[in-house]
Z-matrix of the N, CA and C atoms (Angstrom, degrees):
N
C 1 1.445
C 2 1.526 1 109.38
N 3 1.283 2 116.76 1 145.18
C 4 1.455 3 124.35 2 -178.51
C 5 1.527 4 111.68 3 -60.90
N 6 1.330 5 115.80 4 140.67
C 7 1.468 6 120.89 5 177.18
C 8 1.530 7 111.70 6 -62.55
N 9 1.321 8 116.61 7 -32.16
C 10 1.466 9 118.36 8 -175.66
C 11 1.528 10 112.50 9 -109.91
N 12 1.315 11 117.45 10 14.24
C 13 1.464 12 121.61 11 -176.93
C 14 1.527 13 112.04 12 -59.69
N 15 1.316 14 117.13 13 -28.93
C 16 1.458 15 120.71 14 -177.07
C 17 1.530 16 112.32 15 -84.43
N 18 1.299 17 117.74 16 0.88
C 19 1.455 18 121.79 17 -175.01
C 20 1.525 19 110.93 18 -123.34
N 21 1.283 20 115.88 19 150.54
C 22 1.456 21 121.34 20 167.74
C 23 1.521 22 106.28 21 -86.25
N 24 1.306 23 117.62 22 131.34
C 25 1.458 24 121.16 23 -176.51
C 26 1.529 25 110.53 24 -58.72
N 27 1.333 26 116.90 25 -42.57
C 28 1.473 27 119.14 26 -179.17
C 29 1.529 28 110.98 27 -62.49
N 30 1.355 29 117.52 28 -35.08
C 31 1.461 30 120.53 29 176.89
C 32 1.527 31 110.68 30 -68.17
N 33 1.337 32 115.76 31 -40.40
C 34 1.471 33 119.48 32 177.49
C 35 1.523 34 110.93 33 -62.02
N 36 1.312 35 116.17 34 -43.84
C 37 1.464 36 119.95 35 179.97
C 38 1.524 37 110.25 36 -61.55
N 39 1.322 38 116.40 37 -43.00
C 40 1.464 39 120.61 38 178.75
C 41 1.527 40 110.76 39 -60.38
N 42 1.330 41 116.20 40 -47.28
C 43 1.464 42 120.64 41 179.13
C 44 1.536 43 110.75 42 -63.72
N 45 1.318 44 115.94 43 -42.49
C 46 1.467 45 120.19 44 -179.44
C 47 1.533 46 110.62 45 -62.02
N 48 1.308 47 116.61 46 -41.88
C 49 1.474 48 120.24 47 178.25
C 50 1.520 49 111.47 48 -63.11
N 51 1.334 50 116.70 49 -26.72
C 52 1.465 51 121.65 50 178.35
C 53 1.529 52 111.74 51 -85.50
N 54 1.335 53 115.95 52 1.95
C 55 1.462 54 120.27 53 176.36
C 56 1.509 55 115.51 54 95.43
N 57 1.330 56 118.75 55 10.99
C 58 1.455 57 121.50 56 179.86
C 59 1.534 58 109.49 57 -69.87
N 60 1.330 59 115.84 58 114.89
C 61 1.462 60 122.16 59 -175.73
C 62 1.525 61 112.31 60 -60.30
N 63 1.326 62 118.21 61 -46.60
C 64 1.460 63 120.27 62 -178.19
C 65 1.529 64 110.75 63 -61.68
N 66 1.323 65 117.20 64 -40.30
C 67 1.468 66 120.47 65 179.19
C 68 1.527 67 110.33 66 -65.04
N 69 1.328 68 116.70 67 -42.17
C 70 1.467 69 120.13 68 178.49
C 71 1.520 70 110.54 69 -61.90
N 72 1.328 71 115.99 70 -44.14
C 73 1.463 72 120.44 71 179.29
C 74 1.527 73 111.07 72 -62.77
N 75 1.332 74 117.01 73 -46.80
C 76 1.462 75 120.43 74 -179.76
C 77 1.522 76 111.72 75 -61.76
N 78 1.323 77 116.92 76 -37.98
C 79 1.468 78 119.73 77 178.64
C 80 1.524 79 111.18 78 -69.16
N 81 1.322 80 117.22 79 -37.88
C 82 1.468 81 120.41 80 175.45
C 83 1.524 82 108.97 81 -58.03
N 84 1.316 83 115.67 82 -49.07
C 85 1.466 84 120.26 83 -179.76
C 86 1.529 85 110.99 84 -62.93
N 87 1.323 86 116.05 85 -48.76
C 88 1.468 87 120.54 86 -175.95
C 89 1.524 88 111.57 87 -60.14
N 90 1.319 89 116.93 88 -48.66
C 91 1.464 90 119.51 89 -177.93
C 92 1.530 91 112.27 90 -69.56
N 93 1.334 92 117.22 91 -27.21
C 94 1.468 93 118.95 92 179.57
C 95 1.529 94 112.32 93 -79.43
N 96 1.319 95 117.25 94 -20.15
C 97 1.463 96 120.78 95 -177.97
C 98 1.528 97 113.58 96 -113.77
N 99 1.326 98 116.26 97 -13.92
C 100 1.463 99 119.66 98 -174.89
C 101 1.517 100 111.68 99 77.82
N 102 1.315 101 117.81 100 21.09
C 103 1.461 102 123.72 101 -178.82
C 104 1.532 103 110.04 102 -79.20
N 105 1.312 104 116.00 103 97.67
C 106 1.460 105 120.61 104 177.93
C 107 1.514 106 114.72 105 84.58
N 108 1.313 107 117.25 106 -5.79
C 109 1.465 108 123.19 107 179.27
C 110 1.523 109 108.18 108 -142.19
N 111 1.307 110 116.07 109 169.06
C 112 1.461 111 119.30 110 174.98
C 113 1.529 112 108.71 111 -74.05
N 114 1.319 113 116.10 112 134.71
C 115 1.458 114 121.62 113 178.60
C 116 1.525 115 109.70 114 -53.81
N 117 1.328 116 116.80 115 128.69
C 118 1.460 117 121.76 116 -178.35
C 119 1.525 118 108.29 117 -154.89
N 120 1.336 119 116.26 118 93.76
C 121 1.459 120 120.11 119 -176.33
C 122 1.521 121 113.41 120 -63.64
N 123 1.318 122 117.93 121 -31.56
C 124 1.470 123 119.42 122 178.12
C 125 1.527 124 110.16 123 -62.67
N 126 1.324 125 117.11 124 -46.33
C 127 1.473 126 120.22 125 177.70
C 128 1.523 127 110.45 126 -65.78
N 129 1.326 128 116.78 127 -39.55
C 130 1.467 129 120.41 128 178.41
C 131 1.525 130 109.99 129 -59.55
N 132 1.318 131 116.85 130 -44.96
C 133 1.465 132 121.02 131 179.96
C 134 1.523 133 110.62 132 -64.85
N 135 1.332 134 116.82 133 -44.37
C 136 1.469 135 119.70 134 179.64
C 137 1.527 136 111.49 135 -58.50
N 138 1.344 137 116.52 136 -47.65
C 139 1.468 138 119.20 137 179.96
C 140 1.526 139 111.12 138 -70.58
N 141 1.324 140 117.10 139 -35.15
C 142 1.462 141 120.28 140 178.42
C 143 1.514 142 112.20 141 -63.70
N 144 1.318 143 116.69 142 -40.25
C 145 1.473 144 120.06 143 178.63
C 146 1.527 145 109.95 144 -64.85
N 147 1.321 146 116.62 145 -41.39
C 148 1.469 147 119.62 146 178.45
C 149 1.532 148 110.96 147 -62.03
N 150 1.333 149 116.11 148 -43.73
C 151 1.463 150 119.83 149 178.55
C 152 1.531 151 110.78 150 -66.70
N 153 1.325 152 116.71 151 -40.05
C 154 1.461 153 120.83 152 178.42
C 155 1.530 154 110.16 153 -60.96
N 156 1.317 155 116.47 154 -42.45
C 157 1.467 156 120.73 155 -179.79
C 158 1.522 157 112.06 156 -62.37
N 159 1.333 158 116.03 157 -20.90
C 160 1.468 159 120.27 158 176.29
C 161 1.528 160 111.82 159 -95.44
N 162 1.329 161 116.30 160 4.71
C 163 1.456 162 120.18 161 174.42
C 164 1.508 163 116.58 162 98.12
N 165 1.308 164 118.79 163 15.73
C 166 1.469 165 121.80 164 -178.31
C 167 1.534 166 110.52 165 -84.73
N 168 1.321 167 115.83 166 104.15
C 169 1.467 168 120.44 167 -179.13
C 170 1.530 169 111.48 168 -68.66
N 171 1.320 170 117.73 169 -31.15
C 172 1.460 171 120.44 170 -179.66
C 173 1.521 172 111.02 171 -66.63
N 174 1.318 173 117.30 172 -41.82
C 175 1.471 174 119.72 173 176.34
C 176 1.525 175 110.50 174 -66.16
N 177 1.317 176 116.89 175 -34.95
C 178 1.458 177 120.57 176 177.30
C 179 1.525 178 109.71 177 -63.85
N 180 1.326 179 116.81 178 -42.68
C 181 1.470 180 121.32 179 175.37
C 182 1.526 181 109.75 180 -61.54
N 183 1.340 182 117.23 181 -41.84
C 184 1.467 183 120.87 182 177.63
C 185 1.527 184 111.09 183 -60.81
N 186 1.326 185 116.94 184 -40.52
C 187 1.473 186 119.87 185 177.20
C 188 1.526 187 110.25 186 -59.44
N 189 1.319 188 116.11 187 -44.22
C 190 1.466 189 120.27 188 178.73
C 191 1.526 190 110.59 189 -59.06
N 192 1.319 191 116.25 190 -42.19
C 193 1.454 192 120.86 191 -179.43
C 194 1.527 193 111.23 192 -65.43
N 195 1.317 194 116.53 193 -39.06
C 196 1.474 195 120.17 194 177.09
C 197 1.525 196 109.37 195 -60.73
N 198 1.335 197 116.45 196 -47.86
C 199 1.469 198 119.72 197 -179.36
C 200 1.529 199 111.26 198 -65.91
N 201 1.333 200 116.98 199 -36.30
C 202 1.468 201 119.91 200 175.44
C 203 1.524 202 110.24 201 -59.57
N 204 1.334 203 115.43 202 -47.06
C 205 1.465 204 119.90 203 -178.96
C 206 1.523 205 112.18 204 -64.89
N 207 1.328 206 116.34 205 -26.10
C 208 1.468 207 121.13 206 176.26
C 209 1.527 208 111.31 207 -86.81
N 210 1.317 209 116.40 208 3.50
C 211 1.466 210 125.16 209 -179.72
C 212 1.521 211 113.55 210 62.65
N 213 1.335 212 116.56 211 29.02
C 214 1.466 213 121.87 212 171.75
C 215 1.527 214 105.88 213 -98.36
N 216 1.335 215 115.34 214 77.58
C 217 1.452 216 121.43 215 -168.88
C 218 1.527 217 113.91 216 -69.08
N 219 1.314 218 118.48 217 -33.23
C 220 1.466 219 118.45 218 178.78
C 221 1.525 220 110.82 219 -68.59
N 222 1.331 221 117.20 220 -37.97
C 223 1.459 222 119.85 221 176.98
C 224 1.530 223 110.16 222 -71.14
N 225 1.319 224 117.24 223 -37.39
C 226 1.468 225 120.59 224 175.90
C 227 1.524 226 109.70 225 -59.87
N 228 1.332 227 117.14 226 -46.56
C 229 1.459 228 120.62 227 179.18
C 230 1.525 229 110.54 228 -59.02
N 231 1.317 230 115.93 229 -44.90
C 232 1.477 231 120.46 230 179.69
C 233 1.528 232 111.21 231 -56.27
N 234 1.330 233 116.56 232 -45.07
C 235 1.462 234 119.61 233 -178.21
C 236 1.525 235 112.89 234 -75.23
N 237 1.336 236 118.11 235 -33.76
C 238 1.463 237 118.63 236 173.60
C 239 1.530 238 109.92 237 -62.11
N 240 1.309 239 115.98 238 -41.67
C 241 1.467 240 120.26 239 179.79
C 242 1.528 241 110.53 240 -64.46
N 243 1.321 242 116.20 241 -43.55
C 244 1.468 243 120.22 242 178.50
C 245 1.528 244 110.33 243 -64.08
N 246 1.333 245 117.43 244 -41.69
C 247 1.467 246 120.96 245 178.81
C 248 1.528 247 110.07 246 -60.26
N 249 1.331 248 116.41 247 -42.19
C 250 1.460 249 120.07 248 178.54
C 251 1.525 250 110.67 249 -63.30
N 252 1.320 251 116.50 250 -44.13
C 253 1.463 252 120.82 251 178.77
C 254 1.529 253 111.75 252 -62.38
N 255 1.334 254 115.97 253 -26.41
C 256 1.459 255 121.21 254 179.30
C 257 1.527 256 112.26 255 -86.99
N 258 1.332 257 117.42 256 -5.90
C 259 1.459 258 119.97 257 176.13
C 260 1.516 259 116.54 258 119.29
N 261 1.325 260 118.98 259 2.25
C 262 1.467 261 121.60 260 177.93
C 263 1.523 262 108.76 261 -82.87
N 264 1.317 263 116.04 262 93.01
C 265 1.465 264 121.50 263 -176.00
C 266 1.530 265 110.88 264 -60.67
N 267 1.333 266 117.43 265 -37.62
C 268 1.467 267 119.83 266 -177.69
C 269 1.530 268 112.28 267 -65.26
N 270 1.323 269 117.59 268 -21.98
C 271 1.468 270 120.11 269 177.13
C 272 1.524 271 111.63 270 -63.67
N 273 1.329 272 116.48 271 -21.35
C 274 1.466 273 121.11 272 179.70
C 275 1.530 274 110.95 273 -58.95
N 276 1.322 275 116.51 274 -36.59
C 277 1.464 276 119.74 275 -179.97
C 278 1.521 277 110.65 276 -67.58
N 279 1.320 278 116.89 277 -41.16
C 280 1.458 279 119.98 278 177.06
C 281 1.524 280 110.52 279 -61.11
N 282 1.313 281 116.84 280 -42.78
C 283 1.463 282 121.70 281 178.89
C 284 1.529 283 109.08 282 -60.86
N 285 1.323 284 116.08 283 -46.10
C 286 1.465 285 120.50 284 179.32
C 287 1.528 286 110.68 285 -59.99
N 288 1.326 287 117.35 286 -43.24
C 289 1.466 288 120.35 287 178.75
C 290 1.527 289 111.19 288 -60.49
N 291 1.308 290 116.43 289 -42.71
C 292 1.465 291 120.06 290 -179.43
C 293 1.528 292 110.08 291 -63.80
N 294 1.335 293 117.27 292 -40.45
C 295 1.469 294 119.83 293 176.03
C 296 1.524 295 110.78 294 -66.72
N 297 1.322 296 117.77 295 -43.57
C 298 1.462 297 120.23 296 -175.94
C 299 1.522 298 111.76 297 -62.06
N 300 1.313 299 117.08 298 -38.97
C 301 1.455 300 120.18 299 -174.95
C 302 1.528 301 113.38 300 -105.24
N 303 1.350 302 117.63 301 1.80
C 304 1.460 303 120.70 302 178.94
C 305 1.518 304 112.39 303 64.28
N 306 1.311 305 116.80 304 41.91
C 307 1.465 306 122.30 305 -179.04
C 308 1.526 307 108.07 306 -101.84
N 309 1.325 308 116.45 307 115.34
C 310 1.462 309 120.59 308 177.22
C 311 1.508 310 114.58 309 74.23
N 312 1.328 311 116.42 310 1.24
C 313 1.462 312 122.45 311 -177.46
C 314 1.530 313 106.50 312 -159.02
N 315 1.317 314 116.71 313 158.04
C 316 1.463 315 118.91 314 176.29
C 317 1.529 316 109.90 315 -61.26
N 318 1.321 317 115.69 316 137.55
C 319 1.468 318 121.54 317 -179.96
C 320 1.524 319 109.44 318 -61.36
N 321 1.328 320 115.91 319 131.25
C 322 1.458 321 122.09 320 177.32
C 323 1.536 322 107.30 321 -148.02
N 324 1.318 323 115.20 322 83.03
C 325 1.460 324 120.89 323 -175.32
C 326 1.517 325 112.34 324 -62.66
N 327 1.317 326 117.46 325 -35.60
C 328 1.470 327 120.09 326 179.11
C 329 1.523 328 110.56 327 -64.03
N 330 1.318 329 116.86 328 -40.78
C 331 1.463 330 121.19 329 177.20
C 332 1.535 331 109.66 330 -64.16
N 333 1.324 332 116.98 331 -41.18
C 334 1.465 333 121.02 332 178.71
C 335 1.522 334 110.65 333 -60.21
N 336 1.315 335 116.54 334 -47.37
C 337 1.464 336 121.36 335 -179.01
C 338 1.529 337 110.08 336 -60.84
N 339 1.322 338 116.19 337 -42.98
C 340 1.470 339 120.77 338 177.69
C 341 1.530 340 110.48 339 -58.83
N 342 1.330 341 117.02 340 -45.28
C 343 1.467 342 120.92 341 -178.59
C 344 1.531 343 111.61 342 -66.26
N 345 1.331 344 117.22 343 -41.44
C 346 1.470 345 119.82 344 177.07
C 347 1.533 346 110.41 345 -59.92
N 348 1.314 347 116.25 346 -46.47
C 349 1.466 348 119.98 347 -177.99
C 350 1.526 349 111.20 348 -66.33
N 351 1.326 350 117.31 349 -37.47
C 352 1.466 351 120.26 350 176.15
C 353 1.525 352 110.28 351 -62.11
N 354 1.320 353 116.27 352 -41.70
C 355 1.464 354 119.41 353 179.65
C 356 1.527 355 110.60 354 -64.38
N 357 1.335 356 116.50 355 -42.19
C 358 1.463 357 119.91 356 -179.42
C 359 1.521 358 111.96 357 -64.37
N 360 1.320 359 117.93 358 -25.32
C 361 1.463 360 121.53 359 179.60
C 362 1.529 361 112.40 360 -77.61
N 363 1.323 362 117.58 361 -12.23
C 364 1.458 363 121.06 362 -179.12
C 365 1.519 364 110.83 363 -74.64
N 366 1.301 365 116.11 364 150.13
C 367 1.466 366 121.85 365 176.23
C 368 1.530 367 108.88 366 -95.33
N 369 1.301 368 116.33 367 154.21
C 370 1.468 369 123.72 368 170.84
C 371 1.521 370 115.10 369 60.76
N 372 1.303 371 117.51 370 29.36
C 373 1.461 372 120.13 371 174.74
C 374 1.521 373 108.75 372 -96.81
N 375 1.330 374 118.02 373 154.41
C 376 1.468 375 120.55 374 -177.01
C 377 1.528 376 112.96 375 -56.22
N 378 1.320 377 115.12 376 134.61
C 379 1.463 378 121.08 377 -177.33
C 380 1.530 379 111.82 378 -60.91
N 381 1.319 380 117.45 379 -38.34
C 382 1.462 381 120.55 380 -179.68
C 383 1.516 382 112.45 381 -60.15
N 384 1.329 383 116.49 382 -38.65
C 385 1.463 384 119.64 383 178.78
C 386 1.523 385 111.04 384 -70.86
N 387 1.317 386 116.49 385 -36.16
C 388 1.468 387 119.36 386 176.39
C 389 1.530 388 109.96 387 -65.09
N 390 1.325 389 117.08 388 -39.21
C 391 1.459 390 119.83 389 178.05
C 392 1.525 391 110.59 390 -61.53
N 393 1.327 392 116.94 391 -38.01
C 394 1.467 393 119.78 392 176.80
C 395 1.522 394 110.87 393 -63.77
N 396 1.335 395 117.39 394 -40.09
C 397 1.471 396 119.99 395 177.02
C 398 1.523 397 110.52 396 -61.39
N 399 1.330 398 116.92 397 -45.35
C 400 1.464 399 120.25 398 177.14
C 401 1.523 400 110.44 399 -57.26
N 402 1.320 401 116.69 400 -43.95
C 403 1.465 402 121.37 401 -179.22
C 404 1.535 403 111.02 402 -60.69
N 405 1.325 404 116.71 403 -49.28
C 406 1.469 405 119.35 404 -177.85
C 407 1.526 406 111.97 405 -66.88
N 408 1.320 407 117.14 406 -33.29
C 409 1.462 408 119.24 407 173.97
C 410 1.532 409 110.13 408 -67.07
N 411 1.321 410 116.62 409 -37.68
C 412 1.463 411 120.16 410 175.69
C 413 1.521 412 111.45 411 -59.26
N 414 1.327 413 116.00 412 -43.16
C 415 1.474 414 119.21 413 177.13
C 416 1.527 415 111.59 414 -61.29
N 417 1.324 416 115.65 415 -43.47
C 418 1.470 417 119.47 416 -179.34
C 419 1.525 418 110.87 417 -60.06
N 420 1.333 419 117.10 418 -45.07
C 421 1.462 420 120.50 419 178.63
C 422 1.534 421 111.58 420 -68.32
N 423 1.301 422 117.16 421 -35.24
C 424 1.453 423 120.60 422 -178.68
C 425 1.522 424 112.22 423 -62.31
N 426 1.327 425 116.45 424 -42.53
C 427 1.462 426 119.50 425 -176.41
C 428 1.529 427 113.51 426 -105.59
N 429 1.340 428 116.71 427 -1.68
C 430 1.460 429 119.57 428 179.27
C 431 1.520 430 111.86 429 70.98
N 432 1.309 431 116.35 430 42.16
C 433 1.461 432 121.74 431 -177.46
C 434 1.527 433 110.16 432 -97.50
N 435 1.341 434 116.48 433 98.18
C 436 1.461 435 121.56 434 179.51
C 437 1.513 436 113.70 435 84.95
N 438 1.313 437 115.27 436 0.58
C 439 1.452 438 121.52 437 -178.03
C 440 1.534 439 106.96 438 -155.21
N 441 1.319 440 116.69 439 156.21
C 442 1.460 441 118.91 440 -179.80
C 443 1.519 442 110.34 441 -63.50
N 444 1.322 443 115.04 442 131.81
C 445 1.472 444 121.49 443 179.80
C 446 1.522 445 109.39 444 -58.96
N 447 1.341 446 115.04 445 130.49
C 448 1.463 447 119.73 446 -179.78
C 449 1.525 448 108.47 447 -152.55
N 450 1.315 449 115.34 448 106.45
C 451 1.461 450 121.14 449 -177.80
C 452 1.526 451 111.58 450 -62.49
N 453 1.326 452 117.16 451 -38.74
C 454 1.466 453 120.68 452 179.80
C 455 1.530 454 110.47 453 -62.11
N 456 1.328 455 117.06 454 -46.70
C 457 1.470 456 120.51 455 179.49
C 458 1.529 457 110.38 456 -64.76
N 459 1.327 458 116.59 457 -39.06
C 460 1.464 459 119.99 458 178.62
C 461 1.529 460 109.95 459 -58.98
N 462 1.308 461 116.89 460 -47.76
C 463 1.468 462 121.11 461 179.73
C 464 1.529 463 110.55 462 -60.03
N 465 1.330 464 116.12 463 -44.39
C 466 1.475 465 119.72 464 -179.42
C 467 1.528 466 111.27 465 -61.13
N 468 1.312 467 116.93 466 -41.62
C 469 1.467 468 119.53 467 178.71
C 470 1.528 469 111.45 468 -68.90
N 471 1.321 470 117.53 469 -39.70
C 472 1.466 471 119.65 470 176.73
C 473 1.530 472 110.69 471 -63.94
N 474 1.338 473 116.49 472 -39.74
C 475 1.465 474 119.79 473 177.24
C 476 1.528 475 111.39 474 -64.09
N 477 1.320 476 116.77 475 -39.81
C 478 1.472 477 120.03 476 177.40
C 479 1.532 478 110.54 477 -64.89
N 480 1.309 479 116.84 478 -38.17
C 481 1.464 480 120.59 479 178.71
C 482 1.519 481 111.04 480 -65.52
N 483 1.317 482 115.93 481 -34.20
C 484 1.463 483 120.99 482 -174.38
C 485 1.535 484 112.34 483 -107.30
N 486 1.316 485 117.66 484 24.02
C 487 1.466 486 119.83 485 -173.90
C 488 1.523 487 113.39 486 -59.37
N 489 1.329 488 118.19 487 -26.24
C 490 1.467 489 121.79 488 178.15
C 491 1.529 490 111.90 489 -102.47
N 492 1.326 491 116.60 490 12.92
C 493 1.468 492 122.32 491 -177.68
C 494 1.528 493 112.45 492 55.57
N 495 1.331 494 115.36 493 39.69
C 496 1.465 495 118.45 494 -178.58
C 497 1.532 496 112.95 495 -130.51
N 498 1.312 497 117.22 496 13.04
C 499 1.469 498 120.45 497 177.92
C 500 1.527 499 107.03 498 -113.66
N 501 1.306 500 116.06 499 94.17
C 502 1.462 501 122.01 500 -172.01
C 503 1.530 502 112.50 501 -56.09
N 504 1.340 503 117.35 502 -45.77
C 505 1.469 504 119.72 503 -177.26
C 506 1.532 505 110.84 504 -63.14
N 507 1.334 506 117.06 505 -43.23
C 508 1.467 507 120.22 506 178.63
C 509 1.531 508 110.17 507 -65.58
N 510 1.321 509 116.45 508 -39.70
C 511 1.470 510 120.86 509 177.57
C 512 1.535 511 110.20 510 -59.27
N 513 1.327 512 116.24 511 -45.19
C 514 1.470 513 120.44 512 179.19
C 515 1.524 514 111.25 513 -62.27
N 516 1.325 515 116.86 514 -40.93
C 517 1.467 516 119.57 515 179.06
C 518 1.522 517 110.27 516 -64.64
N 519 1.327 518 117.70 517 -39.51
C 520 1.451 519 120.59 518 177.81
C 521 1.523 520 111.43 519 -64.01
N 522 1.327 521 116.90 520 -39.37
C 523 1.465 522 119.73 521 176.33
C 524 1.537 523 110.96 522 -63.47
N 525 1.316 524 116.27 523 -41.24
C 526 1.471 525 119.96 524 178.29
C 527 1.526 526 111.55 525 -62.92
N 528 1.335 527 115.61 526 -32.66
C 529 1.453 528 120.75 527 -178.24
C 530 1.543 529 112.25 528 -88.46
N 531 1.330 530 115.83 529 1.46
C 532 1.455 531 119.69 530 176.95
C 533 1.516 532 114.31 531 80.88
N 534 1.304 533 117.55 532 22.14
C 535 1.464 534 121.69 533 178.71
C 536 1.520 535 107.56 534 -106.84
N 537 1.322 536 117.38 535 126.61
C 538 1.469 537 120.17 536 -179.47
C 539 1.501 538 110.48 537 -102.50
């Protein structure tokens, strides 16, 4: 179901103009995805900045995603980092990915590995995001990127990522490594 299905867009805009944080956040999301409105990244960014200025880490993460999709990776990294500093724990994985692959920031594989492991140590975080951390750690061990190359550790991380047989990339890596 649509995030804004319960709202009239004109009412949301009115509330957002009056400084209503939830309305600003919903408009950022709606305009960035085309959910209930015509896709408009400029409007999404405008509302996202307003929501961010009021402390909304989710809108800040959304801003980062918009910039990522526009291939402005340094600005995306900046906003993912800000979202994390504001409390968006899941943004930590995006930051780690940018460090691991040198996207929008100088490559720092050791920093990426540290961030992945810190995320995995957290309680009550979404399982899908943890599986992604396992996968990226598996890649690091497989090729020796920021950590000593270790095929056994790579396999273990890929297996952890694919423990429910629902992580296609980890499954493919396991097949390549001869693990069924």
